All heavy atoms as TSV, in Angstrom:
chain	resi	resn	atom	element	x	y	z
A	1	MET	N	N	85.502	102.303	143.561
A	1	MET	CA	C	85.158	101.365	144.603
A	1	MET	C	C	85.579	101.877	145.974
A	1	MET	O	O	84.980	101.518	146.958
A	1	MET	CB	C	85.837	100.048	144.290
A	1	MET	CG	C	85.095	98.805	144.625
A	1	MET	SD	S	83.359	98.822	144.379
A	1	MET	CE	C	83.067	97.143	144.258
A	2	SER	N	N	86.573	102.715	146.018
A	2	SER	CA	C	87.023	103.226	147.313
A	2	SER	C	C	86.012	104.200	147.920
A	2	SER	O	O	86.024	104.414	149.125
A	2	SER	CB	C	88.380	103.905	147.168
A	2	SER	OG	O	88.260	105.039	146.337
A	3	GLU	N	N	85.135	104.778	147.070
A	3	GLU	CA	C	84.113	105.675	147.592
A	3	GLU	C	C	83.121	104.936	148.482
A	3	GLU	O	O	82.605	105.491	149.447
A	3	GLU	CB	C	83.351	106.367	146.457
A	3	GLU	CG	C	84.181	107.325	145.642
A	3	GLU	CD	C	84.925	106.636	144.513
A	3	GLU	OE1	O	84.540	105.513	144.121
A	3	GLU	OE2	O	85.904	107.210	144.034
A	4	LEU	N	N	82.832	103.678	148.160
A	4	LEU	CA	C	81.909	102.894	148.972
A	4	LEU	C	C	82.482	102.594	150.350
A	4	LEU	O	O	81.733	102.459	151.318
A	4	LEU	CB	C	81.550	101.586	148.265
A	4	LEU	CG	C	80.672	101.725	147.021
A	4	LEU	CD1	C	80.453	100.371	146.380
A	4	LEU	CD2	C	79.354	102.367	147.363
A	5	ALA	N	N	83.781	102.511	150.442
A	5	ALA	CA	C	84.405	102.241	151.732
A	5	ALA	C	C	84.332	103.454	152.649
A	5	ALA	O	O	84.381	103.312	153.869
A	5	ALA	CB	C	85.858	101.824	151.530
A	6	ASN	N	N	84.183	104.636	152.090
A	6	ASN	CA	C	84.156	105.853	152.891
A	6	ASN	C	C	82.754	106.246	153.350
A	6	ASN	O	O	82.600	107.209	154.088
A	6	ASN	CB	C	84.749	107.016	152.086
A	6	ASN	CG	C	86.212	106.792	151.777
A	6	ASN	OD1	O	86.904	106.106	152.516
A	6	ASN	ND2	N	86.667	107.356	150.679
A	7	ILE	N	N	81.739	105.529	152.931
A	7	ILE	CA	C	80.365	105.845	153.310
A	7	ILE	C	C	80.126	105.383	154.747
A	7	ILE	O	O	80.451	104.253	155.105
A	7	ILE	CB	C	79.371	105.158	152.354
A	7	ILE	CG1	C	79.531	105.732	150.953
A	7	ILE	CG2	C	77.940	105.331	152.847
A	7	ILE	CD1	C	78.678	105.045	149.922
A	8	PRO	N	N	79.542	106.238	155.580
A	8	PRO	CA	C	79.259	105.834	156.975
A	8	PRO	C	C	78.001	104.954	157.039
A	8	PRO	O	O	76.897	105.412	157.309
A	8	PRO	CB	C	79.044	107.170	157.689
A	8	PRO	CG	C	78.568	108.091	156.622
A	8	PRO	CD	C	79.239	107.644	155.360
A	9	TRP	N	N	78.161	103.666	156.779
A	9	TRP	CA	C	77.036	102.745	156.686
A	9	TRP	C	C	76.276	102.635	157.992
A	9	TRP	O	O	75.075	102.360	157.989
A	9	TRP	CB	C	77.501	101.369	156.225
A	9	TRP	CG	C	77.914	101.375	154.788
A	9	TRP	CD1	C	79.189	101.309	154.306
A	9	TRP	CD2	C	77.063	101.501	153.647
A	9	TRP	NE1	N	79.169	101.370	152.936
A	9	TRP	CE2	C	77.874	101.484	152.502
A	9	TRP	CE3	C	75.692	101.621	153.479
A	9	TRP	CZ2	C	77.363	101.582	151.215
A	9	TRP	CZ3	C	75.178	101.720	152.200
A	9	TRP	CH2	C	76.017	101.696	151.082
A	10	ASN	N	N	76.924	102.830	159.114
A	10	ASN	CA	C	76.219	102.723	160.394
A	10	ASN	C	C	75.194	103.841	160.570
A	10	ASN	O	O	74.283	103.720	161.382
A	10	ASN	CB	C	77.196	102.698	161.558
A	10	ASN	CG	C	78.112	103.901	161.569
A	10	ASN	OD1	O	78.207	104.636	160.591
A	10	ASN	ND2	N	78.801	104.096	162.677
A	11	LEU	N	N	75.294	104.914	159.810
A	11	LEU	CA	C	74.299	105.983	159.846
A	11	LEU	C	C	73.237	105.825	158.760
A	11	LEU	O	O	72.091	106.233	158.932
A	11	LEU	CB	C	74.975	107.344	159.676
A	11	LEU	CG	C	75.966	107.744	160.766
A	11	LEU	CD1	C	76.637	109.053	160.397
A	11	LEU	CD2	C	75.263	107.852	162.097
A	12	ILE	N	N	73.597	105.216	157.653
A	12	ILE	CA	C	72.694	105.108	156.510
A	12	ILE	C	C	71.796	103.869	156.587
A	12	ILE	O	O	70.637	103.927	156.200
A	12	ILE	CB	C	73.507	105.122	155.198
A	12	ILE	CG1	C	74.176	106.483	155.060
A	12	ILE	CG2	C	72.633	104.824	154.002
A	12	ILE	CD1	C	75.098	106.599	153.898
A	13	LEU	N	N	72.294	102.769	157.114
A	13	LEU	CA	C	71.510	101.531	157.147
A	13	LEU	C	C	70.208	101.654	157.942
A	13	LEU	O	O	69.181	101.127	157.499
A	13	LEU	CB	C	72.354	100.381	157.675
A	13	LEU	CG	C	73.319	99.795	156.649
A	13	LEU	CD1	C	74.154	98.695	157.268
A	13	LEU	CD2	C	72.590	99.274	155.439
A	14	PRO	N	N	70.162	102.338	159.087
A	14	PRO	CA	C	68.861	102.481	159.765
A	14	PRO	C	C	67.833	103.245	158.939
A	14	PRO	O	O	66.640	102.915	158.968
A	14	PRO	CB	C	69.201	103.246	161.048
A	14	PRO	CG	C	70.631	102.983	161.275
A	14	PRO	CD	C	71.245	102.827	159.923
A	15	ILE	N	N	68.262	104.234	158.178
A	15	ILE	CA	C	67.342	104.985	157.333
A	15	ILE	C	C	66.827	104.103	156.198
A	15	ILE	O	O	65.640	104.125	155.868
A	15	ILE	CB	C	68.018	106.252	156.787
A	15	ILE	CG1	C	68.354	107.180	157.947
A	15	ILE	CG2	C	67.145	106.954	155.764
A	15	ILE	CD1	C	69.225	108.341	157.575
A	16	ILE	N	N	67.701	103.306	155.610
A	16	ILE	CA	C	67.297	102.382	154.549
A	16	ILE	C	C	66.324	101.342	155.101
A	16	ILE	O	O	65.305	101.034	154.477
A	16	ILE	CB	C	68.535	101.714	153.912
A	16	ILE	CG1	C	69.363	102.747	153.164
A	16	ILE	CG2	C	68.122	100.567	152.991
A	16	ILE	CD1	C	70.688	102.230	152.672
A	17	PHE	N	N	66.595	100.830	156.280
A	17	PHE	CA	C	65.716	99.843	156.910
A	17	PHE	C	C	64.353	100.462	157.218
A	17	PHE	O	O	63.313	99.861	156.949
A	17	PHE	CB	C	66.371	99.301	158.183
A	17	PHE	CG	C	65.535	98.286	158.892
A	17	PHE	CD1	C	65.402	97.009	158.380
A	17	PHE	CD2	C	64.864	98.607	160.062
A	17	PHE	CE1	C	64.619	96.056	159.028
A	17	PHE	CE2	C	64.082	97.673	160.715
A	17	PHE	CZ	C	63.960	96.399	160.188
A	18	LEU	N	N	64.327	101.672	157.760
A	18	LEU	CA	C	63.078	102.367	158.061
A	18	LEU	C	C	62.264	102.597	156.790
A	18	LEU	O	O	61.051	102.376	156.773
A	18	LEU	CB	C	63.367	103.697	158.754
A	18	LEU	CG	C	62.161	104.586	159.024
A	18	LEU	CD1	C	61.283	103.951	160.085
A	18	LEU	CD2	C	62.623	105.958	159.453
A	19	GLN	N	N	62.918	103.017	155.733
A	19	GLN	CA	C	62.236	103.257	154.464
A	19	GLN	C	C	61.626	101.965	153.930
A	19	GLN	O	O	60.484	101.950	153.471
A	19	GLN	CB	C	63.217	103.856	153.451
A	19	GLN	CG	C	62.576	104.310	152.173
A	19	GLN	CD	C	62.573	103.236	151.099
A	19	GLN	OE1	O	63.425	102.366	151.079
A	19	GLN	NE2	N	61.621	103.305	150.210
A	20	PHE	N	N	62.353	100.871	154.006
A	20	PHE	CA	C	61.867	99.592	153.515
A	20	PHE	C	C	60.666	99.106	154.325
A	20	PHE	O	O	59.657	98.667	153.759
A	20	PHE	CB	C	62.996	98.551	153.539
A	20	PHE	CG	C	62.585	97.204	153.044
A	20	PHE	CD1	C	62.391	96.986	151.690
A	20	PHE	CD2	C	62.376	96.164	153.915
A	20	PHE	CE1	C	61.995	95.745	151.218
A	20	PHE	CE2	C	61.978	94.920	153.465
A	20	PHE	CZ	C	61.793	94.710	152.109
A	21	VAL	N	N	60.754	99.197	155.640
A	21	VAL	CA	C	59.661	98.745	156.503
A	21	VAL	C	C	58.412	99.595	156.265
A	21	VAL	O	O	57.302	99.065	156.144
A	21	VAL	CB	C	60.083	98.765	157.983
A	21	VAL	CG1	C	58.896	98.580	158.899
A	21	VAL	CG2	C	61.132	97.699	158.242
A	22	LEU	N	N	58.574	100.916	156.193
A	22	LEU	CA	C	57.433	101.793	155.932
A	22	LEU	C	C	56.789	101.479	154.580
A	22	LEU	O	O	55.563	101.464	154.461
A	22	LEU	CB	C	57.866	103.255	155.964
A	22	LEU	CG	C	57.896	103.932	157.320
A	22	LEU	CD1	C	58.489	105.320	157.195
A	22	LEU	CD2	C	56.524	103.996	157.934
A	23	MET	N	N	57.609	101.233	153.579
A	23	MET	CA	C	57.086	100.933	152.251
A	23	MET	C	C	56.289	99.629	152.267
A	23	MET	O	O	55.183	99.568	151.725
A	23	MET	CB	C	58.214	100.839	151.225
A	23	MET	CG	C	57.722	100.606	149.815
A	23	MET	SD	S	59.023	100.577	148.588
A	23	MET	CE	C	59.873	99.077	149.025
A	24	VAL	N	N	56.806	98.602	152.899
A	24	VAL	CA	C	56.113	97.309	152.934
A	24	VAL	C	C	54.798	97.420	153.701
A	24	VAL	O	O	53.757	96.936	153.247
A	24	VAL	CB	C	57.029	96.223	153.542
A	24	VAL	CG1	C	56.259	94.962	153.852
A	24	VAL	CG2	C	58.189	95.933	152.610
A	25	VAL	N	N	54.822	98.097	154.853
A	25	VAL	CA	C	53.604	98.240	155.651
A	25	VAL	C	C	52.553	99.044	154.895
A	25	VAL	O	O	51.367	98.697	154.887
A	25	VAL	CB	C	53.931	98.885	157.016
A	25	VAL	CG1	C	52.677	99.275	157.763
A	25	VAL	CG2	C	54.766	97.942	157.854
A	26	ALA	N	N	52.963	100.121	154.236
A	26	ALA	CA	C	52.019	100.942	153.478
A	26	ALA	C	C	51.451	100.162	152.294
A	26	ALA	O	O	50.251	100.251	152.011
A	26	ALA	CB	C	52.692	102.225	153.010
A	27	LEU	N	N	52.276	99.415	151.586
A	27	LEU	CA	C	51.788	98.625	150.453
A	27	LEU	C	C	50.808	97.548	150.903
A	27	LEU	O	O	49.771	97.331	150.270
A	27	LEU	CB	C	52.951	97.994	149.694
A	27	LEU	CG	C	53.759	98.932	148.817
A	27	LEU	CD1	C	54.984	98.219	148.258
A	27	LEU	CD2	C	52.911	99.491	147.690
A	28	VAL	N	N	51.121	96.882	151.998
A	28	VAL	CA	C	50.207	95.858	152.518
A	28	VAL	C	C	48.885	96.500	152.915
A	28	VAL	O	O	47.812	95.969	152.630
A	28	VAL	CB	C	50.854	95.117	153.713
A	28	VAL	CG1	C	49.830	94.281	154.462
A	28	VAL	CG2	C	51.997	94.253	153.234
A	29	ASP	N	N	48.942	97.667	153.544
A	29	ASP	CA	C	47.726	98.351	153.965
A	29	ASP	C	C	46.872	98.776	152.779
A	29	ASP	O	O	45.666	98.557	152.765
A	29	ASP	CB	C	48.077	99.568	154.823
A	29	ASP	CG	C	46.847	100.218	155.409
A	29	ASP	OD1	O	46.257	99.612	156.333
A	29	ASP	OD2	O	46.475	101.318	154.951
A	30	VAL	N	N	47.488	99.377	151.777
A	30	VAL	CA	C	46.705	99.860	150.627
A	30	VAL	C	C	46.155	98.690	149.809
A	30	VAL	O	O	45.041	98.771	149.290
A	30	VAL	CB	C	47.528	100.831	149.757
A	30	VAL	CG1	C	48.548	100.129	148.904
A	30	VAL	CG2	C	46.621	101.665	148.877
A	31	ILE	N	N	46.862	97.592	149.731
A	31	ILE	CA	C	46.375	96.445	148.969
A	31	ILE	C	C	45.296	95.698	149.750
A	31	ILE	O	O	44.306	95.260	149.182
A	31	ILE	CB	C	47.547	95.506	148.592
A	31	ILE	CG1	C	48.427	96.205	147.556
A	31	ILE	CG2	C	47.045	94.177	148.071
A	31	ILE	CD1	C	49.735	95.500	147.279
A	32	ARG	N	N	45.461	95.585	151.056
A	32	ARG	CA	C	44.497	94.852	151.872
A	32	ARG	C	C	43.154	95.575	151.966
A	32	ARG	O	O	42.112	94.966	151.844
A	32	ARG	CB	C	45.052	94.627	153.273
A	32	ARG	CG	C	44.087	93.831	154.143
A	32	ARG	CD	C	44.583	93.658	155.530
A	32	ARG	NE	N	45.734	92.763	155.510
A	32	ARG	CZ	C	46.517	92.564	156.551
A	32	ARG	NH1	N	46.299	93.209	157.664
A	32	ARG	NH2	N	47.520	91.730	156.478
A	33	HIS	N	N	43.176	96.890	152.167
A	33	HIS	CA	C	41.933	97.620	152.391
A	33	HIS	C	C	41.277	98.114	151.109
A	33	HIS	O	O	40.075	98.310	151.081
A	33	HIS	CB	C	42.168	98.786	153.350
A	33	HIS	CG	C	42.487	98.317	154.727
A	33	HIS	ND1	N	43.748	98.405	155.257
A	33	HIS	CD2	C	41.725	97.722	155.662
A	33	HIS	CE1	C	43.739	97.889	156.467
A	33	HIS	NE2	N	42.522	97.463	156.743
A	34	LYS	N	N	42.042	98.330	150.072
A	34	LYS	CA	C	41.537	98.779	148.768
A	34	LYS	C	C	40.642	100.008	148.871
A	34	LYS	O	O	39.812	100.259	148.019
A	34	LYS	CB	C	40.790	97.658	148.060
A	34	LYS	CG	C	41.625	96.448	147.808
A	34	LYS	CD	C	41.456	95.969	146.416
A	34	LYS	CE	C	42.132	94.625	146.286
A	34	LYS	NZ	N	43.214	94.556	145.456
A	35	ARG	N	N	40.763	100.758	149.940
A	35	ARG	CA	C	40.031	102.010	150.091
A	35	ARG	C	C	41.034	103.076	150.457
A	35	ARG	O	O	41.686	102.992	151.491
A	35	ARG	CB	C	38.980	101.906	151.202
A	35	ARG	CG	C	37.840	100.973	150.855
A	35	ARG	CD	C	36.799	100.986	151.906
A	35	ARG	NE	N	36.305	102.361	152.075
A	35	ARG	CZ	C	35.511	102.732	153.053
A	35	ARG	NH1	N	35.141	101.866	153.953
A	35	ARG	NH2	N	35.098	103.981	153.139
A	36	ALA	N	N	41.124	104.064	149.617
A	36	ALA	CA	C	42.056	105.157	149.867
A	36	ALA	C	C	41.435	106.439	149.346
A	36	ALA	O	O	40.487	106.409	148.561
A	36	ALA	CB	C	43.389	104.892	149.171
A	37	ASN	N	N	41.951	107.548	149.815
A	37	ASN	CA	C	41.529	108.845	149.286
A	37	ASN	C	C	42.226	109.043	147.949
A	37	ASN	O	O	43.353	109.506	147.891
A	37	ASN	CB	C	41.887	109.973	150.257
A	37	ASN	CG	C	41.057	109.916	151.512
A	37	ASN	OD1	O	39.937	109.452	151.494
A	37	ASN	ND2	N	41.614	110.389	152.604
A	38	GLY	N	N	41.575	108.669	146.888
A	38	GLY	CA	C	42.162	108.745	145.556
A	38	GLY	C	C	42.342	107.351	144.990
A	38	GLY	O	O	42.048	106.351	145.639
A	39	PRO	N	N	42.838	107.266	143.766
A	39	PRO	CA	C	43.044	105.957	143.134
A	39	PRO	C	C	44.118	105.137	143.849
A	39	PRO	O	O	45.164	105.653	144.234
A	39	PRO	CB	C	43.508	106.316	141.722
A	39	PRO	CG	C	43.189	107.751	141.532
A	39	PRO	CD	C	43.137	108.374	142.887
A	40	VAL	N	N	43.832	103.861	144.010
A	40	VAL	CA	C	44.757	102.961	144.706
A	40	VAL	C	C	46.072	102.850	143.936
A	40	VAL	O	O	47.151	102.834	144.541
A	40	VAL	CB	C	44.100	101.583	144.906
A	40	VAL	CG1	C	45.087	100.585	145.470
A	40	VAL	CG2	C	42.890	101.707	145.815
A	41	VAL	N	N	46.008	102.796	142.609
A	41	VAL	CA	C	47.220	102.672	141.797
A	41	VAL	C	C	48.118	103.889	141.991
A	41	VAL	O	O	49.345	103.768	142.081
A	41	VAL	CB	C	46.856	102.479	140.306
A	41	VAL	CG1	C	48.098	102.489	139.443
A	41	VAL	CG2	C	46.078	101.209	140.114
A	42	MET	N	N	47.513	105.069	142.093
A	42	MET	CA	C	48.296	106.282	142.333
A	42	MET	C	C	49.040	106.188	143.661
A	42	MET	O	O	50.227	106.524	143.742
A	42	MET	CB	C	47.383	107.513	142.340
A	42	MET	CG	C	48.113	108.799	142.671
A	42	MET	SD	S	47.018	110.161	143.049
A	42	MET	CE	C	46.398	109.706	144.657
A	43	TRP	N	N	48.368	105.710	144.710
A	43	TRP	CA	C	49.027	105.601	146.011
A	43	TRP	C	C	50.132	104.552	145.999
A	43	TRP	O	O	51.173	104.733	146.636
A	43	TRP	CB	C	47.996	105.320	147.102
A	43	TRP	CG	C	47.285	106.550	147.508
A	43	TRP	CD1	C	45.977	106.844	147.303
A	43	TRP	CD2	C	47.867	107.698	148.139
A	43	TRP	NE1	N	45.713	108.097	147.780
A	43	TRP	CE2	C	46.845	108.647	148.311
A	43	TRP	CE3	C	49.139	108.019	148.588
A	43	TRP	CZ2	C	47.068	109.883	148.901
A	43	TRP	CZ3	C	49.360	109.252	149.179
A	43	TRP	CH2	C	48.339	110.169	149.333
A	44	ILE	N	N	49.928	103.475	145.269
A	44	ILE	CA	C	50.991	102.462	145.177
A	44	ILE	C	C	52.223	103.059	144.508
A	44	ILE	O	O	53.349	102.853	144.965
A	44	ILE	CB	C	50.477	101.217	144.421
A	44	ILE	CG1	C	49.451	100.480	145.278
A	44	ILE	CG2	C	51.632	100.293	144.040
A	44	ILE	CD1	C	48.760	99.332	144.574
A	45	LEU	N	N	52.029	103.816	143.438
A	45	LEU	CA	C	53.165	104.452	142.754
A	45	LEU	C	C	53.847	105.482	143.658
A	45	LEU	O	O	55.081	105.572	143.687
A	45	LEU	CB	C	52.702	105.106	141.459
A	45	LEU	CG	C	52.252	104.146	140.362
A	45	LEU	CD1	C	51.675	104.910	139.188
A	45	LEU	CD2	C	53.389	103.255	139.923
A	46	ILE	N	N	53.075	106.249	144.405
A	46	ILE	CA	C	53.667	107.232	145.325
A	46	ILE	C	C	54.453	106.528	146.408
A	46	ILE	O	O	55.574	106.936	146.751
A	46	ILE	CB	C	52.564	108.132	145.931
A	46	ILE	CG1	C	52.015	109.071	144.865
A	46	ILE	CG2	C	53.095	108.928	147.120
A	46	ILE	CD1	C	50.812	109.868	145.307
A	47	ILE	N	N	53.912	105.456	146.966
A	47	ILE	CA	C	54.602	104.725	148.034
A	47	ILE	C	C	55.927	104.162	147.529
A	47	ILE	O	O	56.948	104.235	148.209
A	47	ILE	CB	C	53.697	103.598	148.578
A	47	ILE	CG1	C	52.525	104.206	149.344
A	47	ILE	CG2	C	54.481	102.635	149.448
A	47	ILE	CD1	C	51.419	103.216	149.661
A	48	VAL	N	N	55.922	103.611	146.323
A	48	VAL	CA	C	57.126	102.953	145.813
A	48	VAL	C	C	58.176	103.952	145.324
A	48	VAL	O	O	59.365	103.795	145.604
A	48	VAL	CB	C	56.752	101.966	144.678
A	48	VAL	CG1	C	57.992	101.427	143.989
A	48	VAL	CG2	C	55.931	100.828	145.242
A	49	PHE	N	N	57.741	105.003	144.639
A	49	PHE	CA	C	58.711	105.872	143.976
A	49	PHE	C	C	59.088	107.136	144.739
A	49	PHE	O	O	60.024	107.823	144.350
A	49	PHE	CB	C	58.217	106.244	142.573
A	49	PHE	CG	C	58.217	105.076	141.638
A	49	PHE	CD1	C	57.038	104.592	141.104
A	49	PHE	CD2	C	59.399	104.442	141.302
A	49	PHE	CE1	C	57.034	103.515	140.246
A	49	PHE	CE2	C	59.410	103.357	140.450
A	49	PHE	CZ	C	58.229	102.890	139.919
A	50	VAL	N	N	58.384	107.487	145.800
A	50	VAL	CA	C	58.730	108.699	146.544
A	50	VAL	C	C	59.496	108.338	147.820
A	50	VAL	O	O	59.507	109.088	148.789
A	50	VAL	CB	C	57.462	109.551	146.824
A	50	VAL	CG1	C	57.814	110.855	147.487
A	50	VAL	CG2	C	56.716	109.829	145.534
A	51	ASN	N	N	60.104	107.196	147.826
A	51	ASN	CA	C	60.975	106.719	148.895
A	51	ASN	C	C	60.413	106.931	150.289
A	51	ASN	O	O	59.346	106.458	150.598
A	51	ASN	CB	C	62.364	107.326	148.759
A	51	ASN	CG	C	63.097	106.769	147.567
A	51	ASN	OD1	O	62.801	105.680	147.128
A	51	ASN	ND2	N	64.026	107.515	147.036
A	52	LEU	N	N	61.120	107.608	151.146
A	52	LEU	CA	C	60.742	107.715	152.558
A	52	LEU	C	C	59.492	108.552	152.750
A	52	LEU	O	O	58.676	108.278	153.616
A	52	LEU	CB	C	61.906	108.308	153.356
A	52	LEU	CG	C	61.768	108.305	154.864
A	52	LEU	CD1	C	61.600	106.886	155.373
A	52	LEU	CD2	C	62.979	108.938	155.502
A	53	LEU	N	N	59.285	109.551	151.935
A	53	LEU	CA	C	58.149	110.456	152.094
A	53	LEU	C	C	56.837	109.856	151.587
A	53	LEU	O	O	55.757	110.170	152.113
A	53	LEU	CB	C	58.445	111.775	151.367
A	53	LEU	CG	C	57.560	112.949	151.678
A	53	LEU	CD1	C	57.602	113.262	153.159
A	53	LEU	CD2	C	58.003	114.151	150.885
A	54	GLY	N	N	56.882	108.961	150.616
A	54	GLY	CA	C	55.671	108.375	150.034
A	54	GLY	C	C	54.812	107.614	151.035
A	54	GLY	O	O	53.608	107.872	151.136
A	55	PRO	N	N	55.374	106.664	151.793
A	55	PRO	CA	C	54.560	105.966	152.793
A	55	PRO	C	C	54.019	106.900	153.872
A	55	PRO	O	O	52.888	106.741	154.327
A	55	PRO	CB	C	55.525	104.935	153.389
A	55	PRO	CG	C	56.547	104.720	152.353
A	55	PRO	CD	C	56.688	106.031	151.643
A	56	ILE	N	N	54.799	107.880	154.258
A	56	ILE	CA	C	54.338	108.830	155.270
A	56	ILE	C	C	53.160	109.630	154.730
A	56	ILE	O	O	52.162	109.844	155.433
A	56	ILE	CB	C	55.497	109.738	155.713
A	56	ILE	CG1	C	56.558	108.900	156.428
A	56	ILE	CG2	C	55.000	110.855	156.620
A	56	ILE	CD1	C	57.850	109.631	156.707
A	57	LEU	N	N	53.251	110.076	153.473
A	57	LEU	CA	C	52.138	110.795	152.860
A	57	LEU	C	C	50.887	109.926	152.777
A	57	LEU	O	O	49.768	110.401	152.988
A	57	LEU	CB	C	52.525	111.280	151.457
A	57	LEU	CG	C	53.514	112.425	151.386
A	57	LEU	CD1	C	53.933	112.678	149.943
A	57	LEU	CD2	C	52.924	113.674	151.999
A	58	TYR	N	N	51.080	108.644	152.471
A	58	TYR	CA	C	49.928	107.746	152.404
A	58	TYR	C	C	49.242	107.635	153.761
A	58	TYR	O	O	48.018	107.722	153.852
A	58	TYR	CB	C	50.330	106.353	151.915
A	58	TYR	CG	C	49.225	105.348	152.106
A	58	TYR	CD1	C	48.085	105.394	151.310
A	58	TYR	CD2	C	49.287	104.385	153.101
A	58	TYR	CE1	C	47.042	104.492	151.491
A	58	TYR	CE2	C	48.254	103.491	153.294
A	58	TYR	CZ	C	47.144	103.548	152.497
A	58	TYR	OH	O	46.107	102.671	152.697
A	59	PHE	N	N	50.015	107.447	154.824
A	59	PHE	CA	C	49.406	107.284	156.139
A	59	PHE	C	C	48.756	108.574	156.638
A	59	PHE	O	O	47.803	108.531	157.411
A	59	PHE	CB	C	50.426	106.771	157.154
A	59	PHE	CG	C	50.736	105.310	156.981
A	59	PHE	CD1	C	52.024	104.897	156.728
A	59	PHE	CD2	C	49.737	104.354	157.053
A	59	PHE	CE1	C	52.317	103.552	156.560
A	59	PHE	CE2	C	50.018	103.009	156.886
A	59	PHE	CZ	C	51.309	102.606	156.640
A	60	ILE	N	N	49.234	109.726	156.194
A	60	ILE	CA	C	48.640	110.987	156.629
A	60	ILE	C	C	47.425	111.353	155.767
A	60	ILE	O	O	46.370	111.711	156.291
A	60	ILE	CB	C	49.690	112.125	156.581
A	60	ILE	CG1	C	50.767	111.879	157.638
A	60	ILE	CG2	C	49.025	113.480	156.804
A	60	ILE	CD1	C	51.925	112.837	157.567
A	61	PHE	N	N	47.561	111.289	154.438
A	61	PHE	CA	C	46.516	111.788	153.551
A	61	PHE	C	C	45.748	110.697	152.801
A	61	PHE	O	O	44.592	110.904	152.438
A	61	PHE	CB	C	47.122	112.740	152.495
A	61	PHE	CG	C	47.770	113.947	153.097
A	61	PHE	CD1	C	49.146	114.095	153.013
A	61	PHE	CD2	C	47.029	114.897	153.742
A	61	PHE	CE1	C	49.763	115.207	153.555
A	61	PHE	CE2	C	47.632	116.010	154.297
A	61	PHE	CZ	C	49.005	116.166	154.213
A	62	GLY	N	N	46.358	109.573	152.519
A	62	GLY	CA	C	45.754	108.600	151.626
A	62	GLY	C	C	44.838	107.601	152.288
A	62	GLY	O	O	43.931	107.062	151.661
A	63	ARG	N	N	45.068	107.334	153.546
A	63	ARG	CA	C	44.261	106.345	154.233
A	63	ARG	C	C	42.886	106.889	154.552
A	63	ARG	O	O	42.748	107.954	155.117
A	63	ARG	CB	C	44.956	105.976	155.539
A	63	ARG	CG	C	45.080	104.542	155.716
A	63	ARG	CD	C	45.921	104.236	156.903
A	63	ARG	NE	N	45.426	102.972	157.377
A	63	ARG	CZ	C	45.535	102.526	158.578
A	63	ARG	NH1	N	46.147	103.232	159.471
A	63	ARG	NH2	N	45.045	101.381	158.895
A	64	ARG	N	N	41.882	106.169	154.155
A	64	ARG	CA	C	40.512	106.595	154.454
A	64	ARG	C	C	40.134	106.055	155.830
A	64	ARG	O	O	40.185	104.866	156.081
A	64	ARG	CB	C	39.563	106.045	153.401
A	64	ARG	CG	C	38.144	106.538	153.617
A	64	ARG	CD	C	37.270	106.196	152.470
A	64	ARG	NE	N	37.684	107.023	151.323
A	64	ARG	CZ	C	37.158	106.913	150.131
A	64	ARG	NH1	N	36.227	106.029	149.913
A	64	ARG	NH2	N	37.560	107.678	149.140
A	65	GLN	N	N	39.769	106.959	156.704
A	65	GLN	CA	C	39.375	106.565	158.061
A	65	GLN	C	C	37.945	106.036	158.067
A	65	GLN	O	O	37.055	106.635	157.518
A	65	GLN	CB	C	39.478	107.769	159.001
A	65	GLN	CG	C	40.867	108.372	159.076
A	65	GLN	CD	C	41.904	107.400	159.603
A	65	GLN	OE1	O	41.616	106.592	160.477
A	65	GLN	NE2	N	43.107	107.477	159.073
A	66	ALA	N	N	37.763	104.903	158.702
A	66	ALA	CA	C	36.427	104.285	158.731
A	66	ALA	C	C	35.710	104.608	160.022
A	66	ALA	O	O	36.231	104.882	161.027
A	66	ALA	CB	C	36.553	102.785	158.582
């Protein structure tokens, strides 16, 4: 338990918050538009399980431009 007290939370919490916001925005986008480069289920799994990089990959490669 003492290891948790030594973690610099003021540096880690913004990254966790950014990851959460990106994940929610990407999931809402992929579910709302239902058009992506590739299967929608694949992009949902990438967004959820590839943490910070998954939503970024979706916005760069997965979103189909209209």
